[in-house]
C-alpha atoms as a printed R data frame, in Angstrom:
    type eleno elety resid chain resno      x      y       z
1   ATOM     1    CA   UNK     A     1 27.389 14.539 -16.722
2   ATOM     2    CA   UNK     A     2 25.965 16.976 -13.781
3   ATOM     3    CA   UNK     A     3 22.901 17.727 -15.296
4   ATOM     4    CA   UNK     A     4 21.671 13.796 -15.353
5   ATOM     5    CA   UNK     A     5 23.406 13.512 -12.009
6   ATOM     6    CA   UNK     A     6 19.709 14.115 -11.077
7   ATOM     7    CA   UNK     A     7 18.845 10.370 -11.999
8   ATOM     8    CA   UNK     A     8 21.403  8.492  -9.801
9   ATOM     9    CA   UNK     A     9 21.908 10.699  -6.939
10  ATOM    10    CA   UNK     A    10 18.354 10.061  -5.483
11  ATOM    11    CA   UNK     A    11 19.394  6.307  -5.603
12  ATOM    12    CA   UNK     A    12 22.719  6.774  -4.250
13  ATOM    13    CA   UNK     A    13 21.231  9.173  -1.502
14  ATOM    14    CA   UNK     A    14 18.463  6.720  -0.495
15  ATOM    15    CA   UNK     A    15 21.010  3.706   0.041
16  ATOM    16    CA   UNK     A    16 23.646  5.852   2.127
17  ATOM    17    CA   UNK     A    17 21.320  7.222   4.383
18  ATOM    18    CA   UNK     A    18 19.588  3.615   4.665
19  ATOM    19    CA   UNK     A    19 23.265  2.382   5.476
20  ATOM    20    CA   UNK     A    20 24.510  5.195   7.549
21  ATOM    21    CA   UNK     A    21 22.821  8.587   7.481
22  ATOM    22    CA   UNK     A    22 21.136 10.160  10.008
23  ATOM    23    CA   UNK     A    23 17.832  8.915  11.309
24  ATOM    24    CA   UNK     A    24 15.050  9.942   9.466
25  ATOM    25    CA   UNK     A    25 16.916 11.773   6.647
26  ATOM    26    CA   UNK     A    26 15.551  9.292   3.850
27  ATOM    27    CA   UNK     A    27 12.032  9.964   5.173
28  ATOM    28    CA   UNK     A    28 12.688 13.864   4.878
29  ATOM    29    CA   UNK     A    29 14.440 13.469   1.581
30  ATOM    30    CA   UNK     A    30 11.645 11.619  -0.020
31  ATOM    31    CA   UNK     A    31  9.092 13.773   0.974
32  ATOM    32    CA   UNK     A    32 10.576 16.958   0.039
33  ATOM    33    CA   UNK     A    33 11.198 15.180  -3.557
34  ATOM    34    CA   UNK     A    34  7.415 13.946  -3.602
35  ATOM    35    CA   UNK     A    35  6.611 17.279  -2.424
36  ATOM    36    CA   UNK     A    36  8.682 19.046  -5.023
37  ATOM    37    CA   UNK     A    37  7.721 16.804  -7.671
38  ATOM    38    CA   UNK     A    38  3.906 17.349  -7.388
39  ATOM    39    CA   UNK     A    39  4.624 20.779  -7.313
40  ATOM    40    CA   UNK     A    40  6.491 21.601  -9.984
41  ATOM    41    CA   UNK     A    41  4.420 19.103 -12.673
42  ATOM    42    CA   UNK     A    42  1.058 21.012 -11.390
43  ATOM    43    CA   UNK     A    43  2.708 24.511 -11.955
44  ATOM    44    CA   UNK     A    44  4.071 23.243 -15.390
45  ATOM    45    CA   UNK     A    45  0.758 21.511 -16.370
46  ATOM    46    CA   UNK     A    46 -1.283 25.000 -15.830
47  ATOM    47    CA   UNK     A    47  1.362 27.326 -17.160
48  ATOM    48    CA   UNK     A    48  3.043 25.408 -20.237
49  ATOM    49    CA   UNK     A    49  5.439 27.306 -21.305
50  ATOM    50    CA   UNK     A    50  8.233 27.036 -24.231
51  ATOM    51    CA   UNK     A    51 11.972 27.456 -23.029
52  ATOM    52    CA   UNK     A    52 14.618 29.659 -24.600
53  ATOM    53    CA   UNK     A    53 15.431 27.197 -27.182
54  ATOM    54    CA   UNK     A    54 11.873 27.830 -29.422
55  ATOM    55    CA   UNK     A    55 13.195 31.486 -29.704
56  ATOM    56    CA   UNK     A    56 16.481 30.489 -30.924
57  ATOM    57    CA   UNK     A    57 14.804 27.654 -33.230
58  ATOM    58    CA   UNK     A    58 16.830 25.287 -31.382
59  ATOM    59    CA   UNK     A    59 14.051 21.915 -31.916
60  ATOM    60    CA   UNK     A    60 13.147 19.870 -29.178
61  ATOM    61    CA   UNK     A    61 11.000 16.964 -28.124
62  ATOM    62    CA   UNK     A    62  8.688 19.026 -26.264
63  ATOM    63    CA   UNK     A    63  7.492 21.504 -28.794
64  ATOM    64    CA   UNK     A    64  4.645 19.240 -30.459
65  ATOM    65    CA   UNK     A    65  3.372 18.552 -26.795
66  ATOM    66    CA   UNK     A    66  3.545 22.147 -25.497
67  ATOM    67    CA   UNK     A    67  1.641 23.350 -28.896
68  ATOM    68    CA   UNK     A    68 -0.744 20.617 -27.875
69  ATOM    69    CA   UNK     A    69 -1.339 21.739 -24.131
70  ATOM    70    CA   UNK     A    70 -1.680 25.462 -25.344
71  ATOM    71    CA   UNK     A    71 -4.500 24.633 -27.719
72  ATOM    72    CA   UNK     A    72 -6.469 22.606 -25.163
73  ATOM    73    CA   UNK     A    73 -6.314 19.042 -27.075
74  ATOM    74    CA   UNK     A    74 -7.583 16.477 -25.553
75  ATOM    75    CA   UNK     A    75 -5.752 13.836 -27.375
76  ATOM    76    CA   UNK     A    76 -3.433 11.559 -25.884
77  ATOM    77    CA   UNK     A    77  0.259 12.771 -25.439
78  ATOM    78    CA   UNK     A    78  3.311 11.043 -25.447
79  ATOM    79    CA   UNK     A    79  5.818 11.527 -22.109
80  ATOM    80    CA   UNK     A    80  9.059 13.662 -22.676
81  ATOM    81    CA   UNK     A    81  9.461 15.132 -19.031
82  ATOM    82    CA   UNK     A    82  8.365 18.376 -17.484
83  ATOM    83    CA   UNK     A    83  9.456 21.487 -19.732
84  ATOM    84    CA   UNK     A    84 10.591 24.594 -18.719
85  ATOM    85    CA   UNK     A    85  8.774 26.479 -15.873
86  ATOM    86    CA   UNK     A    86  9.712 25.627 -13.198
87  ATOM    87    CA   UNK     A    87 13.007 23.590 -13.170
88  ATOM    88    CA   UNK     A    88 12.448 20.179 -11.281
89  ATOM    89    CA   UNK     A    89 16.561 20.064 -11.826
90  ATOM    90    CA   UNK     A    90 16.743 22.997  -9.868
91  ATOM    91    CA   UNK     A    91 14.185 21.969  -7.157
92  ATOM    92    CA   UNK     A    92 16.409 18.574  -6.935
93  ATOM    93    CA   UNK     A    93 19.409 20.290  -6.930
94  ATOM    94    CA   UNK     A    94 18.663 22.350  -3.815
95  ATOM    95    CA   UNK     A    95 16.707 19.162  -1.989
96  ATOM    96    CA   UNK     A    96 20.009 16.772  -2.890
97  ATOM    97    CA   UNK     A    97 22.312 19.296  -1.744
98  ATOM    98    CA   UNK     A    98 20.807 19.784   2.003
99  ATOM    99    CA   UNK     A    99 19.979 16.613   2.494
100 ATOM   100    CA   UNK     A   100 23.270 15.666   2.875
101 ATOM   101    CA   UNK     A   101 24.237 18.624   5.493
102 ATOM   102    CA   UNK     A   102 25.826 17.511   8.757
103 ATOM   103    CA   UNK     A   103 28.740 15.858   6.745
104 ATOM   104    CA   UNK     A   104 31.389 18.799   5.689
105 ATOM   105    CA   UNK     A   105 32.979 16.690   2.955
106 ATOM   106    CA   UNK     A   106 29.836 15.098   1.902
107 ATOM   107    CA   UNK     A   107 28.154 18.273   1.815
108 ATOM   108    CA   UNK     A   108 31.136 19.982  -0.364
109 ATOM   109    CA   UNK     A   109 30.841 17.138  -2.904
110 ATOM   110    CA   UNK     A   110 27.323 17.809  -3.326
111 ATOM   111    CA   UNK     A   111 27.400 21.622  -3.485
112 ATOM   112    CA   UNK     A   112 29.801 20.857  -6.582
113 ATOM   113    CA   UNK     A   113 27.780 18.776  -8.252
114 ATOM   114    CA   UNK     A   114 24.709 19.911  -7.855
115 ATOM   115    CA   UNK     A   115 26.152 23.934  -8.320
116 ATOM   116    CA   UNK     A   116 26.871 22.699 -11.539
117 ATOM   117    CA   UNK     A   117 23.747 21.408 -12.600
118 ATOM   118    CA   UNK     A   118 22.481 24.205 -11.715
119 ATOM   119    CA   UNK     A   119 24.283 26.217 -13.907
120 ATOM   120    CA   UNK     A   120 23.939 23.161 -16.954
121 ATOM   121    CA   UNK     A   121 20.344 23.759 -16.560
122 ATOM   122    CA   UNK     A   122 20.192 26.540 -19.045
123 ATOM   123    CA   UNK     A   123 22.117 25.636 -21.760
124 ATOM   124    CA   UNK     A   124 21.516 22.026 -21.377
125 ATOM   125    CA   UNK     A   125 18.012 22.069 -20.088
126 ATOM   126    CA   UNK     A   126 16.701 24.998 -21.974
127 ATOM   127    CA   UNK     A   127 15.570 27.185 -19.250
128 ATOM   128    CA   UNK     A   128 15.187 30.357 -18.345
129 ATOM   129    CA   UNK     A   129 16.784 31.943 -15.178
130 ATOM   130    CA   UNK     A   130 12.946 32.688 -13.515
131 ATOM   131    CA   UNK     A   131 12.537 28.850 -14.342
132 ATOM   132    CA   UNK     A   132 15.707 28.148 -11.723
133 ATOM   133    CA   UNK     A   133 14.583 30.486  -9.396
134 ATOM   134    CA   UNK     A   134 11.430 28.957  -9.344
135 ATOM   135    CA   UNK     A   135 12.495 25.975  -9.409
136 ATOM   136    CA   UNK     A   136 14.799 26.626  -5.706
137 ATOM   137    CA   UNK     A   137 12.070 28.556  -4.262
138 ATOM   138    CA   UNK     A   138 10.063 24.996  -4.529
139 ATOM   139    CA   UNK     A   139 12.591 23.060  -3.656
140 ATOM   140    CA   UNK     A   140 13.251 25.110  -0.821
141 ATOM   141    CA   UNK     A   141  9.727 25.197   0.464
142 ATOM   142    CA   UNK     A   142  9.479 21.473  -0.127
143 ATOM   143    CA   UNK     A   143 12.665 20.880   2.374
144 ATOM   144    CA   UNK     A   144 11.185 23.453   4.833
145 ATOM   145    CA   UNK     A   145  8.013 21.213   4.842
146 ATOM   146    CA   UNK     A   146  9.927 17.710   4.762
147 ATOM   147    CA   UNK     A   147 11.978 19.129   8.106
148 ATOM   148    CA   UNK     A   148  8.825 19.957   9.914
149 ATOM   149    CA   UNK     A   149  6.983 16.978   8.734
150 ATOM   150    CA   UNK     A   150  9.939 15.061  10.353
151 ATOM   151    CA   UNK     A   151 10.171 16.829  13.669
152 ATOM   152    CA   UNK     A   152  6.558 16.369  14.093
153 ATOM   153    CA   UNK     A   153  6.724 12.507  13.178
154 ATOM   154    CA   UNK     A   154  9.510 12.582  15.818
155 ATOM   155    CA   UNK     A   155  7.621 13.995  18.209
156 ATOM   156    CA   UNK     A   156  4.852 12.294  17.993
157 ATOM   157    CA   UNK     A   157  6.446  8.629  17.513
158 ATOM   158    CA   UNK     A   158  9.571  9.062  19.625
159 ATOM   159    CA   UNK     A   159  8.403 11.355  22.907
160 ATOM   160    CA   UNK     A   160  5.205  9.311  23.916
161 ATOM   161    CA   UNK     A   161  7.026  6.279  24.014
162 ATOM   162    CA   UNK     A   162 10.139  7.651  26.330
163 ATOM   163    CA   UNK     A   163  7.186  9.310  28.398
164 ATOM   164    CA   UNK     A   164  5.374  6.124  28.585
165 ATOM   165    CA   UNK     A   165  8.726  4.200  29.599
166 ATOM   166    CA   UNK     A   166  9.079  6.525  32.649
167 ATOM   167    CA   UNK     A   167  5.222  6.367  33.508
168 ATOM   168    CA   UNK     A   168  5.547  2.612  33.468
169 ATOM   169    CA   UNK     A   169  9.368  2.780  35.828
170 ATOM   170    CA   UNK     A   170  7.148  5.454  38.195
171 ATOM   171    CA   UNK     A   171  4.285  2.391  38.155
172 ATOM   172    CA   UNK     A   172  7.034 -0.555  39.238
173 ATOM   173    CA   UNK     A   173  8.563  1.729  41.830
174 ATOM   174    CA   UNK     A   174  5.999  2.788  43.282
175 ATOM   175    CA   UNK     A   175  4.795 -1.218  43.419
176 ATOM   176    CA   UNK     A   176  8.125 -2.052  44.677
177 ATOM   177    CA   UNK     A   177  7.865  0.935  47.213
178 ATOM   178    CA   UNK     A   178  4.432 -0.769  48.413
179 ATOM   179    CA   UNK     A   179  5.368 -4.444  48.251
180 ATOM   180    CA   UNK     A   180  8.521 -3.162  50.535
181 ATOM   181    CA   UNK     A   181  6.477 -1.181  53.112
182 ATOM   182    CA   UNK     A   182  3.859 -4.061  53.641
183 ATOM   183    CA   UNK     A   183  6.371 -6.130  54.879
184 ATOM   184    CA   UNK     A   184  6.644 -6.467  58.816
């Protein structure tokens, strides 16, 4: 169940952040998720690798696709998901957990569920430990970039508005003084 929580947690978080969450948290969460997905897919496409299931003779839906990618096949391939290196589940576990920071009860629940997702990634997701480490690194980098981009967005969109308001108040005050001083 924890392994599949990668499917429904994002929907719950987007809804919760839209209704109750801190301002800008949806932007941060979606940027981090999209960035992690792009980096993970790019690496997985450039380095198609078999998971431990191949070594132990456990069949998976990915085997035929990975074999076609490795020989350079140009035929259309059916979609079965991202394979072994890096682990997108590991990236999302980190992103989902850090997204709820600031609320200790939600953070505790997210830490437990996403910690279980990380643990389940090895036996259920057919990953090596290095896949999980790489996925967590991608997740951490994505969160960092998303947080910095949110800070930059707020600096550009909020501060100038405040400065404009202050400048407008200054002009109004200066105009009012002129009007008052010009009266006899």
